[in-house]
Backbone as XML, in Angstrom:
<?xml version="1.0"?>
<chain id="A" units="angstrom">
  <residue number="1" name="MET">
    <atom name="N" x="67.139" y="83.528" z="24.758"/>
    <atom name="CA" x="66.338" y="84.683" z="25.123"/>
    <atom name="C" x="65.040" y="84.695" z="24.329"/>
  </residue>
  <residue number="2" name="SER">
    <atom name="N" x="64.022" y="85.232" z="24.909"/>
    <atom name="CA" x="62.725" y="85.334" z="24.239"/>
    <atom name="C" x="62.689" y="86.570" z="23.340"/>
  </residue>
  <residue number="3" name="ASN">
    <atom name="N" x="61.660" y="86.622" z="22.489"/>
    <atom name="CA" x="61.471" y="87.814" z="21.659"/>
    <atom name="C" x="61.318" y="89.061" z="22.524"/>
  </residue>
  <residue number="4" name="ALA">
    <atom name="N" x="60.583" y="88.946" z="23.630"/>
    <atom name="CA" x="60.371" y="90.105" z="24.509"/>
    <atom name="C" x="61.688" y="90.593" z="25.103"/>
  </residue>
  <residue number="5" name="GLU">
    <atom name="N" x="62.522" y="89.661" z="25.548"/>
    <atom name="CA" x="63.820" y="90.048" z="26.119"/>
    <atom name="C" x="64.721" y="90.686" z="25.062"/>
  </residue>
  <residue number="6" name="LEU">
    <atom name="N" x="64.711" y="90.114" z="23.866"/>
    <atom name="CA" x="65.523" y="90.671" z="22.785"/>
    <atom name="C" x="65.017" y="92.050" z="22.376"/>
  </residue>
  <residue number="7" name="ASN">
    <atom name="N" x="63.699" y="92.249" z="22.388"/>
    <atom name="CA" x="63.142" y="93.569" z="22.075"/>
    <atom name="C" x="63.569" y="94.608" z="23.099"/>
  </residue>
  <residue number="8" name="GLU">
    <atom name="N" x="63.623" y="94.221" z="24.366"/>
    <atom name="CA" x="64.094" y="95.149" z="25.401"/>
    <atom name="C" x="65.537" y="95.564" z="25.136"/>
  </residue>
  <residue number="9" name="LEU">
    <atom name="N" x="66.385" y="94.597" z="24.781"/>
    <atom name="CA" x="67.781" y="94.918" z="24.466"/>
    <atom name="C" x="67.876" y="95.806" z="23.230"/>
  </residue>
  <residue number="10" name="LYS">
    <atom name="N" x="67.028" y="95.518" z="22.225"/>
    <atom name="CA" x="67.027" y="96.336" z="21.008"/>
    <atom name="C" x="66.663" y="97.776" z="21.346"/>
  </residue>
  <residue number="11" name="GLN">
    <atom name="N" x="65.624" y="97.952" z="22.153"/>
    <atom name="CA" x="65.201" y="99.300" z="22.545"/>
    <atom name="C" x="66.311" y="100.041" z="23.288"/>
  </residue>
  <residue number="12" name="LYS">
    <atom name="N" x="67.070" y="99.312" z="24.074"/>
    <atom name="CA" x="68.102" y="99.920" z="24.906"/>
    <atom name="C" x="69.376" y="100.246" z="24.126"/>
  </residue>
  <residue number="13" name="TYR">
    <atom name="N" x="69.773" y="99.372" z="23.179"/>
    <atom name="CA" x="71.096" y="99.491" z="22.576"/>
    <atom name="C" x="71.143" y="99.837" z="21.090"/>
  </residue>
  <residue number="14" name="VAL">
    <atom name="N" x="70.043" y="99.705" z="20.371"/>
    <atom name="CA" x="70.066" y="99.960" z="18.927"/>
    <atom name="C" x="69.499" y="101.351" z="18.658"/>
  </residue>
  <residue number="15" name="ALA">
    <atom name="N" x="70.239" y="102.128" z="17.884"/>
    <atom name="CA" x="69.791" y="103.479" z="17.540"/>
    <atom name="C" x="68.443" y="103.413" z="16.835"/>
  </residue>
  <residue number="16" name="ALA">
    <atom name="N" x="67.556" y="104.307" z="17.188"/>
    <atom name="CA" x="66.198" y="104.295" z="16.640"/>
    <atom name="C" x="66.188" y="104.386" z="15.117"/>
  </residue>
  <residue number="17" name="GLY">
    <atom name="N" x="67.113" y="105.122" z="14.539"/>
    <atom name="CA" x="67.166" y="105.255" z="13.087"/>
    <atom name="C" x="67.557" y="103.977" z="12.377"/>
  </residue>
  <residue number="18" name="ALA">
    <atom name="N" x="68.241" y="103.077" z="13.090"/>
    <atom name="CA" x="68.694" y="101.821" z="12.489"/>
    <atom name="C" x="67.817" y="100.649" z="12.889"/>
  </residue>
  <residue number="19" name="ALA">
    <atom name="N" x="66.870" y="100.872" z="13.753"/>
    <atom name="CA" x="66.065" y="99.783" z="14.293"/>
    <atom name="C" x="64.992" y="99.330" z="13.314"/>
  </residue>
  <residue number="20" name="SER">
    <atom name="N" x="64.683" y="98.062" z="13.361"/>
    <atom name="CA" x="63.615" y="97.474" z="12.573"/>
    <atom name="C" x="62.339" y="97.467" z="13.406"/>
  </residue>
  <residue number="21" name="PRO">
    <atom name="N" x="61.183" y="97.639" z="12.778"/>
    <atom name="CA" x="59.936" y="97.567" z="13.537"/>
    <atom name="C" x="59.556" y="96.129" z="13.906"/>
  </residue>
  <residue number="22" name="ALA">
    <atom name="N" x="60.281" y="95.152" z="13.383"/>
    <atom name="CA" x="59.971" y="93.748" z="13.649"/>
    <atom name="C" x="60.119" y="93.435" z="15.136"/>
  </residue>
  <residue number="23" name="THR">
    <atom name="N" x="59.246" y="92.578" z="15.628"/>
    <atom name="CA" x="59.284" y="92.205" z="17.043"/>
    <atom name="C" x="59.681" y="90.754" z="17.258"/>
  </residue>
  <residue number="24" name="ALA">
    <atom name="N" x="59.826" y="89.984" z="16.185"/>
    <atom name="CA" x="60.273" y="88.597" z="16.276"/>
    <atom name="C" x="61.739" y="88.535" z="15.853"/>
  </residue>
  <residue number="25" name="PHE">
    <atom name="N" x="62.513" y="87.715" z="16.544"/>
    <atom name="CA" x="63.941" y="87.578" z="16.263"/>
    <atom name="C" x="64.231" y="86.161" z="15.789"/>
  </residue>
  <residue number="26" name="ALA">
    <atom name="N" x="64.918" y="86.032" z="14.667"/>
    <atom name="CA" x="65.245" y="84.723" z="14.114"/>
    <atom name="C" x="66.194" y="83.981" z="15.043"/>
  </residue>
  <residue number="27" name="ASP">
    <atom name="N" x="65.861" y="82.725" z="15.327"/>
    <atom name="CA" x="66.704" y="81.866" z="16.153"/>
    <atom name="C" x="67.417" y="80.829" z="15.305"/>
  </residue>
  <residue number="28" name="ARG">
    <atom name="N" x="66.691" y="80.270" z="14.333"/>
    <atom name="CA" x="67.288" y="79.300" z="13.414"/>
    <atom name="C" x="66.465" y="79.286" z="12.135"/>
  </residue>
  <residue number="29" name="ALA">
    <atom name="N" x="67.069" y="78.730" z="11.091"/>
    <atom name="CA" x="66.381" y="78.660" z="9.807"/>
    <atom name="C" x="66.859" y="77.441" z="9.044"/>
  </residue>
  <residue number="30" name="GLU">
    <atom name="N" x="65.970" y="76.903" z="8.235"/>
    <atom name="CA" x="66.319" y="75.787" z="7.370"/>
    <atom name="C" x="65.400" y="75.816" z="6.166"/>
  </residue>
  <residue number="31" name="ASN">
    <atom name="N" x="66.009" y="75.645" z="4.992"/>
    <atom name="CA" x="65.274" y="75.706" z="3.732"/>
    <atom name="C" x="64.482" y="77.012" z="3.656"/>
  </residue>
  <residue number="32" name="ALA">
    <atom name="N" x="63.155" y="76.947" z="3.560"/>
    <atom name="CA" x="62.356" y="78.171" z="3.421"/>
    <atom name="C" x="61.637" y="78.542" z="4.715"/>
  </residue>
  <residue number="33" name="GLU">
    <atom name="N" x="62.105" y="77.987" z="5.847"/>
    <atom name="CA" x="61.442" y="78.257" z="7.117"/>
    <atom name="C" x="62.392" y="78.907" z="8.114"/>
  </residue>
  <residue number="34" name="VAL">
    <atom name="N" x="61.819" y="79.746" z="8.987"/>
    <atom name="CA" x="62.571" y="80.425" z="10.040"/>
    <atom name="C" x="61.797" y="80.251" z="11.345"/>
  </residue>
  <residue number="35" name="TRP">
    <atom name="N" x="62.523" y="79.966" z="12.429"/>
    <atom name="CA" x="61.928" y="79.876" z="13.755"/>
    <atom name="C" x="62.399" y="81.068" z="14.567"/>
  </residue>
  <residue number="36" name="ASP">
    <atom name="N" x="61.487" y="81.668" z="15.325"/>
    <atom name="CA" x="61.873" y="82.819" z="16.138"/>
    <atom name="C" x="62.338" y="82.378" z="17.526"/>
  </residue>
  <residue number="37" name="ALA">
    <atom name="N" x="62.708" y="83.345" z="18.336"/>
    <atom name="CA" x="63.250" y="83.072" z="19.666"/>
    <atom name="C" x="62.233" y="82.404" z="20.587"/>
  </residue>
  <residue number="38" name="ASP">
    <atom name="N" x="60.945" y="82.507" z="20.261"/>
    <atom name="CA" x="59.905" y="81.861" z="21.057"/>
    <atom name="C" x="59.500" y="80.504" z="20.493"/>
  </residue>
  <residue number="39" name="GLY">
    <atom name="N" x="60.158" y="80.062" z="19.421"/>
    <atom name="CA" x="59.865" y="78.759" z="18.835"/>
    <atom name="C" x="58.774" y="78.761" z="17.785"/>
  </residue>
  <residue number="40" name="ASN">
    <atom name="N" x="58.263" y="79.919" z="17.403"/>
    <atom name="CA" x="57.245" y="80.003" z="16.349"/>
    <atom name="C" x="57.893" y="79.798" z="14.989"/>
  </residue>
  <residue number="41" name="ARG">
    <atom name="N" x="57.222" y="79.040" z="14.122"/>
    <atom name="CA" x="57.745" y="78.752" z="12.784"/>
    <atom name="C" x="57.075" y="79.654" z="11.755"/>
  </residue>
  <residue number="42" name="PHE">
    <atom name="N" x="57.900" y="80.193" z="10.848"/>
    <atom name="CA" x="57.416" y="81.083" z="9.787"/>
    <atom name="C" x="57.934" y="80.610" z="8.438"/>
  </residue>
  <residue number="43" name="ILE">
    <atom name="N" x="57.177" y="80.840" z="7.392"/>
    <atom name="CA" x="57.696" y="80.689" z="6.039"/>
    <atom name="C" x="58.485" y="81.956" z="5.745"/>
  </residue>
  <residue number="44" name="ASP">
    <atom name="N" x="59.715" y="81.803" z="5.276"/>
    <atom name="CA" x="60.577" y="82.957" z="5.023"/>
    <atom name="C" x="60.200" y="83.591" z="3.688"/>
  </residue>
  <residue number="45" name="PHE">
    <atom name="N" x="59.152" y="84.392" z="3.698"/>
    <atom name="CA" x="58.692" y="85.041" z="2.469"/>
    <atom name="C" x="59.589" y="86.194" z="2.060"/>
  </residue>
  <residue number="46" name="ALA">
    <atom name="N" x="60.385" y="86.717" z="2.983"/>
    <atom name="CA" x="61.250" y="87.854" z="2.680"/>
    <atom name="C" x="62.606" y="87.401" z="2.169"/>
  </residue>
  <residue number="47" name="GLY">
    <atom name="N" x="63.092" y="86.279" z="2.616"/>
    <atom name="CA" x="64.366" y="85.726" z="2.162"/>
    <atom name="C" x="65.532" y="86.668" z="2.317"/>
  </residue>
  <residue number="48" name="GLY">
    <atom name="N" x="66.452" y="86.311" z="3.177"/>
    <atom name="CA" x="67.648" y="87.129" z="3.347"/>
    <atom name="C" x="68.517" y="87.084" z="2.106"/>
  </residue>
  <residue number="49" name="ILE">
    <atom name="N" x="69.355" y="88.077" z="1.940"/>
    <atom name="CA" x="70.265" y="88.119" z="0.799"/>
    <atom name="C" x="71.120" y="86.860" z="0.810"/>
  </residue>
  <residue number="50" name="GLY">
    <atom name="N" x="71.171" y="86.174" z="-0.312"/>
    <atom name="CA" x="71.998" y="84.986" z="-0.432"/>
    <atom name="C" x="71.260" y="83.678" z="-0.176"/>
  </residue>
  <residue number="51" name="VAL">
    <atom name="N" x="70.008" y="83.715" z="0.278"/>
    <atom name="CA" x="69.294" y="82.467" z="0.516"/>
    <atom name="C" x="68.030" y="82.340" z="-0.333"/>
  </residue>
  <residue number="52" name="LEU">
    <atom name="N" x="67.800" y="83.292" z="-1.199"/>
    <atom name="CA" x="66.560" y="83.271" z="-1.966"/>
    <atom name="C" x="66.462" y="82.088" z="-2.922"/>
  </residue>
  <residue number="53" name="ASN">
    <atom name="N" x="67.563" y="81.663" z="-3.503"/>
    <atom name="CA" x="67.509" y="80.618" z="-4.519"/>
    <atom name="C" x="67.469" y="79.203" z="-3.961"/>
  </residue>
  <residue number="54" name="ILE">
    <atom name="N" x="68.187" y="78.945" z="-2.874"/>
    <atom name="CA" x="68.297" y="77.565" z="-2.388"/>
    <atom name="C" x="67.849" y="77.378" z="-0.948"/>
  </residue>
  <residue number="55" name="GLY">
    <atom name="N" x="67.442" y="78.416" z="-0.281"/>
    <atom name="CA" x="66.989" y="78.298" z="1.098"/>
    <atom name="C" x="68.137" y="78.404" z="2.092"/>
  </residue>
  <residue number="56" name="HIS">
    <atom name="N" x="67.780" y="78.384" z="3.353"/>
    <atom name="CA" x="68.765" y="78.496" z="4.428"/>
    <atom name="C" x="69.507" y="77.174" z="4.617"/>
  </residue>
  <residue number="57" name="ARG">
    <atom name="N" x="70.794" y="77.254" z="4.881"/>
    <atom name="CA" x="71.636" y="76.144" z="5.320"/>
    <atom name="C" x="71.687" y="74.968" z="4.348"/>
  </residue>
  <residue number="58" name="HIS">
    <atom name="N" x="71.723" y="75.232" z="3.056"/>
    <atom name="CA" x="71.866" y="74.145" z="2.093"/>
    <atom name="C" x="73.188" y="73.427" z="2.376"/>
  </residue>
  <residue number="59" name="PRO">
    <atom name="N" x="73.194" y="72.093" z="2.431"/>
    <atom name="CA" x="74.405" y="71.354" z="2.805"/>
    <atom name="C" x="75.639" y="71.673" z="1.962"/>
  </residue>
  <residue number="60" name="LYS">
    <atom name="N" x="75.469" y="71.883" z="0.664"/>
    <atom name="CA" x="76.629" y="72.198" z="-0.183"/>
    <atom name="C" x="77.193" y="73.578" z="0.144"/>
  </residue>
  <residue number="61" name="VAL">
    <atom name="N" x="76.317" y="74.530" z="0.446"/>
    <atom name="CA" x="76.780" y="75.873" z="0.801"/>
    <atom name="C" x="77.461" y="75.844" z="2.169"/>
  </residue>
  <residue number="62" name="VAL">
    <atom name="N" x="76.876" y="75.133" z="3.129"/>
    <atom name="CA" x="77.484" y="75.017" z="4.460"/>
    <atom name="C" x="78.872" y="74.398" z="4.352"/>
  </residue>
  <residue number="63" name="ALA">
    <atom name="N" x="79.023" y="73.348" z="3.548"/>
    <atom name="CA" x="80.330" y="72.703" z="3.370"/>
    <atom name="C" x="81.337" y="73.660" z="2.739"/>
  </residue>
  <residue number="64" name="ALA">
    <atom name="N" x="80.907" y="74.423" z="1.744"/>
    <atom name="CA" x="81.812" y="75.374" z="1.086"/>
    <atom name="C" x="82.234" y="76.488" z="2.042"/>
  </residue>
  <residue number="65" name="VAL">
    <atom name="N" x="81.313" y="76.973" z="2.856"/>
    <atom name="CA" x="81.643" y="78.026" z="3.827"/>
    <atom name="C" x="82.628" y="77.498" z="4.860"/>
  </residue>
  <residue number="66" name="LYS">
    <atom name="N" x="82.389" y="76.294" z="5.372"/>
    <atom name="CA" x="83.309" y="75.705" z="6.352"/>
    <atom name="C" x="84.701" y="75.534" z="5.755"/>
  </residue>
  <residue number="67" name="ALA">
    <atom name="N" x="84.772" y="75.071" z="4.514"/>
    <atom name="CA" x="86.073" y="74.897" z="3.858"/>
    <atom name="C" x="86.785" y="76.236" z="3.707"/>
  </residue>
  <residue number="68" name="GLN">
    <atom name="N" x="86.061" y="77.278" z="3.327"/>
    <atom name="CA" x="86.673" y="78.597" z="3.180"/>
    <atom name="C" x="87.145" y="79.136" z="4.525"/>
  </residue>
  <residue number="69" name="LEU">
    <atom name="N" x="86.357" y="78.955" z="5.571"/>
    <atom name="CA" x="86.737" y="79.444" z="6.901"/>
    <atom name="C" x="87.994" y="78.759" z="7.420"/>
  </residue>
  <residue number="70" name="ASP">
    <atom name="N" x="88.235" y="77.525" z="6.990"/>
    <atom name="CA" x="89.465" y="76.832" z="7.383"/>
    <atom name="C" x="90.687" y="77.420" z="6.688"/>
  </residue>
  <residue number="71" name="LYS">
    <atom name="N" x="90.470" y="78.156" z="5.599"/>
    <atom name="CA" x="91.582" y="78.748" z="4.848"/>
    <atom name="C" x="91.761" y="80.225" z="5.183"/>
  </residue>
  <residue number="72" name="VAL">
    <atom name="N" x="90.828" y="81.047" z="4.787"/>
    <atom name="CA" x="90.870" y="82.496" z="5.009"/>
    <atom name="C" x="89.438" y="82.943" z="5.267"/>
  </residue>
  <residue number="73" name="MET">
    <atom name="N" x="89.240" y="83.718" z="6.323"/>
    <atom name="CA" x="87.883" y="84.187" z="6.605"/>
    <atom name="C" x="87.508" y="85.349" z="5.693"/>
  </residue>
  <residue number="74" name="HIS">
    <atom name="N" x="88.345" y="86.383" z="5.668"/>
    <atom name="CA" x="88.068" y="87.531" z="4.807"/>
    <atom name="C" x="89.278" y="88.452" z="4.799"/>
  </residue>
  <residue number="75" name="THR">
    <atom name="N" x="89.519" y="89.046" z="3.671"/>
    <atom name="CA" x="90.540" y="90.085" z="3.547"/>
    <atom name="C" x="89.939" y="91.246" z="2.769"/>
  </residue>
  <residue number="76" name="CYS">
    <atom name="N" x="90.639" y="92.353" z="2.746"/>
    <atom name="CA" x="90.218" y="93.473" z="1.913"/>
    <atom name="C" x="90.540" y="93.110" z="0.466"/>
  </residue>
  <residue number="77" name="GLN">
    <atom name="N" x="89.533" y="93.001" z="-0.359"/>
    <atom name="CA" x="89.722" y="92.546" z="-1.736"/>
    <atom name="C" x="90.604" y="93.468" z="-2.569"/>
  </residue>
  <residue number="78" name="THR">
    <atom name="N" x="90.667" y="94.741" z="-2.231"/>
    <atom name="CA" x="91.509" y="95.650" z="-3.010"/>
    <atom name="C" x="92.975" y="95.540" z="-2.622"/>
  </residue>
  <residue number="79" name="VAL">
    <atom name="N" x="93.272" y="94.988" z="-1.449"/>
    <atom name="CA" x="94.656" y="94.836" z="-0.992"/>
    <atom name="C" x="95.182" y="93.444" z="-1.305"/>
  </residue>
  <residue number="80" name="MET">
    <atom name="N" x="94.436" y="92.407" z="-0.935"/>
    <atom name="CA" x="94.849" y="91.032" z="-1.199"/>
    <atom name="C" x="93.622" y="90.145" z="-1.352"/>
  </residue>
  <residue number="81" name="PRO">
    <atom name="N" x="93.161" y="89.980" z="-2.588"/>
    <atom name="CA" x="91.997" y="89.122" z="-2.801"/>
    <atom name="C" x="92.343" y="87.654" z="-2.553"/>
  </residue>
  <residue number="82" name="TYR">
    <atom name="N" x="91.339" y="86.857" z="-2.363"/>
    <atom name="CA" x="91.531" y="85.422" z="-2.173"/>
    <atom name="C" x="90.680" y="84.669" z="-3.173"/>
  </residue>
  <residue number="83" name="GLU">
    <atom name="N" x="90.951" y="83.379" z="-3.280"/>
    <atom name="CA" x="90.260" y="82.522" z="-4.239"/>
    <atom name="C" x="88.762" y="82.544" z="-4.030"/>
  </residue>
</chain>
């Protein structure tokens, strides 16, 4: 979907109080770059939580996430924490 199509869906389904004023939607990211739904490339100056230090999709982090997903995706930590 294009940014315009995604914006139409956002206007229709996302509560105005929770909506972001941003009009570009991230499609993929690698290292310090993000591409939007229209294929435009941006430097990720804002950095999402958890990617500020090493960038998007670092191979070691991707491998660790895949290994964890093969074991347990998530539990309530107060009931049964995991490794």
